[in-house]
C-alpha positions as CSV (number, residue, x, y, z in Angstrom):
1,M,123.8,22.2,72.9
2,T,120.0,21.8,72.1
3,N,117.7,20.9,74.5
4,P,115.4,17.8,74.0
5,P,111.8,18.4,73.3
6,F,109.6,18.4,76.2
7,D,107.9,14.7,76.5
8,F,104.0,15.3,76.9
9,S,103.5,11.7,76.7
10,T,103.6,11.2,80.5
11,F,100.9,13.9,80.7
12,Y,98.3,12.2,78.4
13,N,95.0,10.8,79.8
14,D,94.7,6.9,79.9
15,G,92.8,5.2,77.0
16,L,93.9,7.7,74.2
17,P,93.8,6.2,70.7
18,A,97.1,5.6,69.1
19,P,98.9,8.7,67.8
20,A,97.7,9.7,64.2
21,A,100.4,9.8,61.4
22,L,101.3,13.2,60.2
23,T,101.1,13.6,56.5
24,D,101.2,16.2,53.7
25,G,97.6,15.1,52.8
26,S,99.0,13.9,49.3
27,F,97.4,10.8,48.0
28,P,99.1,7.8,46.6
29,K,99.1,7.4,43.0
30,F,96.1,5.2,42.8
31,N,93.9,6.0,45.9
32,F,90.9,3.5,46.6
33,V,90.4,4.7,50.2
34,G,88.6,7.5,51.9
35,G,85.1,8.9,51.4
36,H,86.4,11.4,48.7
37,N,84.1,12.3,45.8
38,A,84.6,13.1,42.0
39,P,86.5,16.3,41.6
40,D,85.0,17.0,38.1
41,Q,81.6,16.8,39.6
42,V,82.1,19.6,42.4
43,P,79.8,22.5,41.3
44,V,82.5,25.0,41.5
45,E,80.5,27.8,39.4
46,A,77.4,27.3,41.1
47,L,79.1,27.4,44.6
48,L,81.1,30.5,43.7
49,A,77.5,32.3,42.5
50,A,76.1,31.2,45.7
51,A,78.9,32.3,47.7
52,N,78.9,35.9,46.0
53,K,75.2,36.1,46.4
54,V,74.9,35.1,50.0
55,I,78.0,36.9,51.4
56,K,76.8,40.4,49.9
57,R,73.5,39.8,51.1
58,E,74.3,38.5,54.7
59,G,78.0,38.9,55.0
60,K,77.6,41.2,58.2
61,N,75.9,38.7,60.0
62,L,79.0,36.6,60.4
63,A,79.8,39.0,63.0
64,T,77.8,37.0,65.3
65,Y,77.8,33.3,66.4
66,S,75.4,31.0,64.5
67,P,73.4,33.6,62.2
68,H,69.9,33.2,61.3
69,G,68.9,30.1,63.3
70,G,71.0,29.9,66.5
71,P,73.0,27.0,67.8
72,Q,71.1,24.4,65.6
73,G,72.6,26.1,62.6
74,Y,71.6,28.2,59.5
75,L,67.9,28.3,59.4
76,P,67.5,28.5,55.6
77,L,69.7,25.3,55.1
78,R,67.4,23.4,57.8
79,E,64.2,24.6,56.0
80,F,65.6,23.1,52.8
81,L,66.3,20.0,54.5
82,T,62.8,19.8,55.6
83,Q,61.6,19.8,52.0
84,K,64.3,17.5,50.9
85,L,64.0,15.0,53.6
86,K,60.0,14.8,52.9
87,A,60.5,14.6,49.2
88,T,63.0,12.1,49.0
89,A,62.9,10.1,52.5
90,G,59.4,10.5,53.3
91,M,60.2,12.3,56.5
92,D,57.8,14.8,58.2
93,C,60.1,16.9,60.5
94,D,60.2,20.6,61.5
95,A,63.4,22.8,61.0
96,S,63.5,22.9,65.1
97,E,64.0,19.0,64.8
98,I,67.3,19.4,62.7
99,L,70.6,20.2,64.0
100,L,73.5,21.2,61.6
101,T,76.9,19.5,62.5
102,S,80.5,19.3,61.6
103,G,80.1,16.4,59.4
104,S,78.2,13.4,60.1
105,L,80.8,12.4,62.4
106,Q,79.9,15.1,64.8
107,G,76.3,13.7,65.1
108,I,77.8,10.3,65.6
109,D,79.8,11.7,68.5
110,L,76.9,13.6,70.1
111,V,74.7,10.5,70.2
112,N,77.3,8.5,71.4
113,A,78.3,11.0,74.2
114,A,74.6,11.0,75.3
115,L,73.9,7.3,75.2
116,L,77.2,5.1,75.7
117,S,79.2,4.4,78.6
118,P,81.9,1.7,79.0
119,G,80.5,-1.7,79.1
120,D,77.3,-0.9,77.2
121,T,76.2,-3.0,74.1
122,V,75.1,-1.7,70.8
123,I,74.0,-3.6,67.9
124,I,75.3,-2.9,64.4
125,E,75.7,-4.2,61.1
126,E,78.4,-6.9,60.7
127,A,80.2,-4.9,57.9
128,N,80.1,-1.5,59.0
129,Y,81.6,2.2,58.8
130,G,85.3,1.9,60.0
131,G,85.0,5.4,61.9
132,C,82.1,3.9,63.8
133,L,83.9,0.6,64.9
134,S,86.9,2.8,66.0
135,R,84.7,4.9,68.2
136,F,83.1,1.8,69.7
137,N,86.4,0.6,70.6
138,Q,87.4,3.9,72.2
139,A,84.2,4.1,74.3
140,R,84.8,0.6,75.3
141,V,81.4,-0.5,74.6
142,N,80.4,-4.2,73.3
143,T,79.1,-4.6,69.8
144,I,77.0,-7.3,68.5
145,G,77.4,-7.9,64.7
146,I,74.3,-8.8,62.4
147,P,75.0,-10.2,58.8
148,L,74.0,-8.4,56.0
149,D,72.8,-9.8,52.5
150,K,71.6,-8.0,49.3
151,D,68.6,-6.5,51.3
152,G,70.3,-5.2,54.1
153,M,70.6,-6.3,57.7
154,R,69.3,-9.8,58.4
155,I,66.3,-9.4,60.6
156,D,66.2,-12.9,61.6
157,K,69.5,-12.6,63.0
158,L,68.6,-9.4,64.6
159,E,65.7,-10.8,66.2
160,A,67.9,-13.6,67.7
161,A,70.4,-11.2,68.9
162,L,68.0,-9.1,70.8
163,K,66.2,-12.3,72.2
164,G,69.8,-13.3,73.5
165,C,70.4,-9.9,74.9
166,A,67.0,-10.2,76.7
167,Q,67.9,-13.6,78.2
168,K,71.0,-12.1,79.8
169,G,69.3,-9.0,81.2
170,I,71.0,-6.7,78.7
171,R,69.1,-4.1,76.9
172,P,71.1,-2.5,74.2
173,K,71.6,1.2,73.9
174,Y,70.7,1.4,70.3
175,I,70.5,-0.5,66.9
176,Y,72.8,1.4,64.5
177,T,72.1,0.9,60.9
178,I,73.4,2.3,57.4
179,P,69.8,1.4,55.6
180,T,70.3,3.2,52.4
181,V,73.6,2.6,50.5
182,Q,75.0,0.7,53.3
183,N,78.9,1.4,54.1
184,P,80.7,-0.7,52.9
185,T,78.5,-3.2,51.1
186,G,76.1,-0.9,49.1
187,S,73.0,-2.6,50.1
188,I,69.7,-0.9,50.4
189,M,67.3,-2.4,53.2
190,T,63.9,-3.1,51.9
191,R,60.8,-1.3,53.4
192,A,59.6,-4.6,54.9
193,R,62.8,-4.9,56.9
194,R,62.7,-1.3,58.1
195,E,59.4,-2.1,59.2
196,Q,60.5,-5.4,60.9
197,L,63.3,-3.7,62.4
198,I,61.3,-1.1,64.1
199,D,58.7,-3.6,65.4
200,L,61.5,-5.4,67.1
201,A,63.1,-2.3,68.4
202,T,59.4,-1.5,69.7
203,E,59.2,-4.9,71.4
204,H,62.5,-4.8,73.2
205,S,62.4,-0.9,73.9
206,V,65.7,-0.1,71.9
207,P,66.4,3.1,70.0
208,I,67.4,3.0,66.6
209,F,70.4,5.0,65.1
210,E,69.9,5.7,61.4
211,D,72.8,6.7,59.3
212,E,71.8,7.9,55.9
213,C,75.0,9.8,54.7
214,Y,74.8,7.9,51.1
215,A,71.2,7.9,50.6
216,D,71.4,10.7,47.7
217,L,73.8,8.4,45.6
218,I,71.4,5.8,43.9
219,W,71.5,5.4,40.2
220,D,67.7,5.2,39.7
221,G,66.9,7.6,42.4
222,Q,64.4,5.1,43.8
223,R,64.6,4.3,47.7
224,P,62.3,3.1,50.4
225,P,61.2,5.8,53.1
226,A,63.9,6.4,55.8
227,I,63.1,4.3,59.2
228,Y,62.6,7.9,60.7
229,A,59.7,8.3,58.5
230,L,58.5,4.9,59.2
231,D,58.6,5.0,62.9
232,Q,55.5,6.0,64.8
233,T,57.2,5.4,68.1
234,R,59.7,8.3,67.8
235,R,62.5,6.0,68.7
236,T,64.8,6.7,65.9
237,I,67.6,9.3,65.7
238,H,68.6,10.1,62.0
239,I,71.8,11.6,60.7
240,G,72.7,12.5,57.1
241,S,75.5,14.7,55.2
242,F,76.1,17.1,52.2
243,S,79.8,15.7,52.3
244,K,78.8,12.9,49.6
245,S,76.3,14.8,47.6
246,V,78.1,18.0,47.4
247,A,81.4,18.0,48.7
248,P,83.6,16.3,51.5
249,A,85.5,19.2,52.6
250,L,82.5,21.4,53.3
251,R,82.0,19.3,56.4
252,V,78.3,19.9,56.8
253,G,76.2,17.2,58.3
254,Y,73.2,17.0,59.9
255,L,71.2,15.3,62.7
256,V,67.4,14.8,62.9
257,A,65.8,13.8,66.4
258,P,62.6,14.4,68.4
259,P,62.7,17.8,70.3
260,A,63.5,16.2,73.8
261,V,66.3,14.3,72.4
262,M,67.5,17.3,70.4
263,S,67.5,19.3,73.5
264,Q,70.0,17.0,75.2
265,L,72.1,16.7,71.9
266,L,72.2,20.4,71.7
267,A,73.7,20.8,75.2
268,L,76.5,18.5,74.3
269,K,77.5,20.5,71.2
270,T,80.0,22.8,72.9
271,D,81.7,24.2,69.7
272,A,79.8,27.4,69.7
273,G,78.0,26.4,66.5
274,S,79.5,24.7,63.4
275,G,80.9,26.8,60.6
276,A,78.3,29.1,59.3
277,L,79.6,30.2,56.1
278,E,79.5,26.7,54.6
279,Q,75.8,26.5,55.8
280,M,74.9,29.7,54.2
281,V,76.6,28.9,50.7
282,L,74.9,25.5,50.8
283,A,71.6,26.8,51.6
284,E,71.9,29.4,48.5
285,F,73.2,26.7,46.3
286,C,70.7,24.0,47.1
287,R,67.7,25.9,46.7
288,D,68.2,26.1,42.7
289,H,70.8,23.5,42.2
290,F,70.7,20.4,44.4
291,H,68.3,18.2,42.5
292,D,69.9,18.5,39.2
293,H,73.5,18.5,40.6
294,V,72.9,15.1,42.1
295,I,71.5,13.5,39.1
296,A,74.6,14.6,37.2
297,L,76.6,13.3,40.2
298,N,75.1,9.9,39.9
299,T,75.6,9.6,36.2
300,A,79.3,10.3,36.7
301,L,79.8,7.8,39.6
302,K,77.9,5.1,37.8
303,R,80.5,5.4,34.8
304,R,83.3,5.2,37.4
305,L,81.6,2.1,38.9
306,D,81.3,0.4,35.6
307,A,84.9,1.2,35.0
308,L,85.9,-0.4,38.1
309,T,84.0,-3.7,37.8
310,A,84.8,-4.1,34.3
311,A,88.7,-3.8,35.3
312,L,88.3,-6.2,38.3
313,S,86.9,-8.6,35.8
314,E,89.6,-8.1,33.5
315,H,92.4,-8.5,36.0
316,F,91.2,-10.5,39.0
317,G,88.6,-12.6,37.0
318,T,86.6,-15.0,39.2
319,A,88.9,-14.3,42.0
320,A,87.3,-10.9,43.0
321,E,83.6,-11.4,44.0
322,F,81.2,-8.6,44.4
323,D,77.7,-7.7,44.2
324,V,77.5,-4.3,41.9
325,P,76.0,-1.7,44.3
326,P,72.8,0.4,43.4
327,G,74.4,3.5,44.4
328,G,77.2,5.0,46.7
329,I,81.1,5.5,46.2
330,F,82.2,2.1,47.4
331,L,82.7,-1.6,46.1
332,W,82.8,-4.3,48.7
333,V,85.3,-7.0,47.1
334,K,85.9,-10.6,48.4
335,L,89.2,-12.4,47.6
336,P,90.2,-16.1,47.9
337,K,90.8,-17.4,51.3
338,E,94.5,-17.4,50.9
339,V,94.3,-13.5,50.6
340,D,94.7,-11.3,53.9
341,T,93.8,-7.8,52.8
342,S,95.5,-6.4,55.7
343,K,98.8,-7.6,54.4
344,L,97.8,-6.8,51.0
345,A,97.1,-3.1,51.8
346,Q,100.5,-3.0,53.1
347,A,102.3,-4.4,50.1
348,A,100.1,-2.1,47.7
349,L,100.7,1.1,49.6
350,A,104.4,0.4,49.1
351,D,103.8,0.2,45.4
352,G,101.5,3.5,45.6
353,V,98.2,1.7,45.8
354,A,95.8,2.3,48.9
355,I,92.9,0.3,49.7
356,N,90.8,-0.3,52.6
357,P,91.4,-3.9,54.3
358,G,88.2,-5.6,55.4
359,A,89.2,-6.0,59.0
360,E,89.0,-2.4,59.3
361,W,85.3,-2.2,58.0
362,S,83.7,-5.6,59.3
363,I,83.5,-7.4,62.7
364,A,83.0,-10.6,61.0
365,G,86.4,-12.2,62.3
366,E,88.7,-14.3,60.0
367,D,86.3,-13.9,57.0
368,A,86.8,-9.8,57.1
369,K,90.3,-10.5,56.2
370,R,89.2,-11.8,52.7
371,Y,87.4,-8.3,52.0
372,M,88.7,-5.0,50.8
373,R,86.6,-1.6,50.2
374,L,87.4,0.2,47.1
375,C,86.5,3.8,46.8
376,F,85.9,4.5,42.9
377,A,84.5,8.0,43.2
378,N,87.6,10.1,43.2
379,P,89.9,8.6,40.4
380,D,88.9,9.1,36.8
381,E,88.1,6.2,34.7
382,N,91.5,5.8,33.4
383,T,93.3,5.8,36.8
384,L,90.5,3.5,38.0
385,R,91.7,0.9,35.4
386,A,95.5,1.5,35.7
387,G,95.1,1.1,39.7
388,V,93.1,-2.5,39.3
389,A,95.7,-3.4,36.9
390,A,98.5,-2.3,39.4
391,L,96.6,-3.9,42.6
392,A,96.3,-7.3,40.6
393,E,100.2,-7.7,40.2
394,I,100.8,-6.8,43.7
395,C,98.2,-9.3,44.8
396,H,99.7,-12.1,42.5
397,R,103.1,-11.3,43.8
398,A,102.0,-11.6,47.4
399,F,99.6,-14.5,47.3
400,G,99.6,-16.0,43.9
401,V,96.1,-14.5,43.3
402,P,94.6,-13.9,40.6
403,E,96.3,-16.9,39.0
404,R,98.0,-16.3,35.7
405,S,96.3,-19.2,34.0
406,A,92.9,-18.2,35.1
407,N,90.0,-17.0,33.0
408,R,89.6,-13.3,33.9
409,D,86.7,-12.4,31.8
410,R,83.2,-12.6,33.9
411,S,81.6,-12.5,30.7
412,K,82.7,-15.9,29.4
């Protein structure tokens, strides 16, 4: 007789998230979810050459934890970042102000561990990164959502929210923003709004948490300076990532903070250092190839976006509303009010189409149910077109949207 497996559940801590589903890692036939990137744009040969070169030169240093840079990460990669951030985001920072992390999510977790306690309040963009929303729920903090438009976070609404907090004696722990290629909307906050945000944060004595994971993925390469660059009060913490610009599976992100803050965050990073081999290979690759690689990647991503928007226009017509983003890997799509995208996602997945429902990426209440986030980076253009056609069929069966008689061509 076989004994039943031991029941660990009675030993679990209170307040744990729901158990994760165990999968084999395979994707549905039409996969529009996740922050995956274009497989044909992974610079395999250049990464291979960089790996061979750096391992031959420095491989023996892998015998120690955190070689060439200590717990903040591989110094040559941090030095590359100081140059890159100066050139692209206007940031003046020293390598000592940069911490390399296991993806940008580790940076988010470190900041939350340092600043947040149950019952605290944070101000965020109303449509937002689902990974952050789940973390706020787990941390049992209160979130105040600020609406966005094509120029990013609405500063008038932010001002009203900060004044409302002050009247209640609440000082938010930080303002979290994704100002450059916002996730999921794709908007880029204007320089004027960035400066206004800094002024409001200064007036109300609130830190700013700036997430720029998608900032390299801009079609024309033009962007305002980072909030970190504009902030003379040094109240901004900045995070970024190589996951979107080079390869998600490398899991290399970074955090930029003033020295006193860096010291505290470093004390919370208890993993004995993020993987050094990935950092070493990236440093070797980025020195000679990063700029040209990003240009080629953005060209390919723009073609995929064009294929996706054309397919939506063909198969959904005016039932699918969206603003074409200036960069990134996501399209934020609004459907008619009778569509609940959480239910649509369940029906679609059963037929091999995966989408992100809006309720997982927005705290806008009932209105969030009309939205879906579609990642266009990973599927090729033919797959994107076929996937949208399949999704339209599923949506029509479930909700009568799009109507068969509807004119589906936006150009007419």
